[in-house]
Residue, then its C-alpha position, 0 to 999 in steps of 0.5 A: m630417866k624413867k627410873q628417876i621420874e618414878e623415884l620422884i613420884n614414889s618419894f612424893l607418895l611418902d610425904f606429899d612434899q610439893r617440892k618433890l613434884e616441883l623437882l619432877d616438873k624441872v626434870l620433865f621440862s629439861l627432857l622436853l627441851k632436849k627433845e625439842l632441840l633435837l627436832l629443831e636441829k633435825n638430829n637423832a629423830k629416833e632418840a627424840k621419839k623415845m623421849e616423846a613417848l616418856l613425856a606423853h605418859y607423864h605430862n599429867y603426872r598429878d592425875l597419874i598419882f591421884k588415879k593410882l591412889i584412888r585405884n589402890n584404895p577407893n576409901l581414901d578421902k578424895n578432897l584431902l587427896i586433891k589438897r595434897i596433890y594439886q595446887a590451884p591457880a591463884r588467878l583466874i582471868l576473865l576475858i570479858t570483851h573482845s572489843c578494843q579502841l586500839k589495834c596494837r601491833y603486838c597484840r594477838v587477841r582477836k578483836f570483835s564485838d562479843s562480850m561475856k554474858e552475865k551467866v558466864l561471868l558468875k559461873a567463872i567466879d563460882l569456879l574460882f572459889t573452888a580453889n583450895r588456897r586462901d589467896l585468890q585473884l580475879q583479873f579482868f582482861g580483853g580487848e579493853p575491859l573498861l568498855r564493859f565496866d558494867l560487867v566488872k561491877k557485877a563481878v566484883e559485887y558477886a565475888e565480894k558477896i561470896n567472900k563474906t562466907a568464903k573469907r579468902q584473901l581476894t584481889f581484883v586486877l584489871t588490865t587497861n589501855g587507860i583511854a576509858l578511865d574516868k573518876e567514876k571508875i577510879d573511885f570504884f577501883k579505890k573502894h574495892k582495892f584493885l590493882i590496875e595494870c596500865s598498858i602504855d609503851g612510852e613516848i608519844e611517837n612510840q605509843l602511837k606507832m605501836r598502839k594505833a587507835r582504831d579511829g586514827k585519832n591522837y589519844y595520847k594527851h587524853l591518856l596521860d591525863n587519865l593516868r595522872r589522875l589514876s596516879s594521884s588517886g592512891v589506887n595501886h597500879y603499875s605500867i606495862s610496856v611491850i618491846m619489839p625487836n624493831n624498837v628495842r633501842s628505845t627501851f630505856k628512853n620510853f621507860r624514863h619517859l614514863t617515870e617522868n610522867g608519874f609512874k613509880r612502878l614499871q614493867t617491861n615485856y619483850s614481845l612473844g611469838v616473834f623471833w629475837p635475833a642474838a644481836t637484838i637480845k644483846i641490845l635488850f640487855k644493854e637497855t635493861k642495864k640502863i633501867l637497872n642503873y636508873a632504878k638504883k639511883n631512884k629509890n622511890m620507884e620499882f622495876i617490876n621485872l625484879t619481883s616475883i610478879r614477873r616469871e620467866p620464861v614468860v611464854l610458858n606462863a599460861e594461866l587459865t582464861v575464861d573467854c566470852d563463850g565460857g570456854i576455859y583456855l590456857e592463856s597461850g591459846i588466847c594470846l596467839e589467837e590472831d596468828f593461829k585462829k584454827i588452833k585456839n581450841k587445842f588450848l581448850v582446857t574445859d568449859l564452865n558447864k563441865a568444870k566443877n573444881i578449879n584445882f584440877y586445871n592448874s598447869t606448870q611451865f613444863q605442862n604449858f611447854y608440852r601443850l605448845s609443843r604438841v600444837y605447833s608440831e601438828v599445825n605449824p612446825r616453824f613455830r618451834k623455832i620461835i617458841l624455843n627462841n622465846i624460852k631461851l630469851g626468858q631463861d637468859y633474861n632471868r639470869f641477867l636480872k639476877t646477876e645485875k640485881 
């Protein structure tokens, strides 16, 4: 295996073809998965230890290549090398507040009153514009980002000011529960060409059970009125529904309910960080089949899961998230924060005071998997079973969608 890895690295050095690094990533991913399965089954620990040594050496293979080239030829143009070796993340997520009106059963982001300081906000945007790519996305997340709409407006104003000179293809994305939507905000989104991700799970009974209001009130009619107003505005948007093993049988019913209430673009997400039994996965696929058949008959709607927006296995798509305190984390650390408060810092990539170039901080599925495996092996080994279950579910779900497409 080491020989194959070195051959791929040496081949890349001849022409800097990124496809060779993508292949290398798949090779390392397969090796890591094999090692984790051996440990899960408590089988051949000696072989697993050998694999771990190899993975530990190569998990930051782009850094190895960059340092090797600079060491062998100090006069090389570093900026040119960065462009050839590294691929900047297309999106930077800003967690601008931990406050939220809801306490969703599946949400693992900690809720408290802290919000992002303006200085942190502007520094994060500066970092995004160091990316060596033309297309950039700035996403507002929480908590509920509309509770700090003032920060959203300041961020957009600042980013658009920079972009007058930078001339990037800049997109703003905002994930919201929709409760605080109003005409002012919708007009702002339309003016600045936002993409809005609407978190709504479906019928009233399911919605209020899974996404309870902190004040205990029934907000459903108010929410639907807001989302209908958004739908009629022309703002680009789609719904995101989360499915848990205990309500998987309602997947299609909730999906259809949302289409009947005006949504034309919809996404369904199986919940992460929980174990999905085989029988429950079978039901998930059966319900998804109903959605696919429904989508084929309704040509004016789009099932987002069939597009490139949704990448599987989702549990490994850990994008960069800037928290309120200026720490830059892999998204996994934020999304599992409620369950594993003590290990959040193990997902810390760097912080805004140290970060100078975002191109160095992108991570692949393999690298996200590697970080997860290190964290749960040190702190919570039982989580190995859940993560491997979620990875397999993602792989199987992806194959299922491609087969049924």
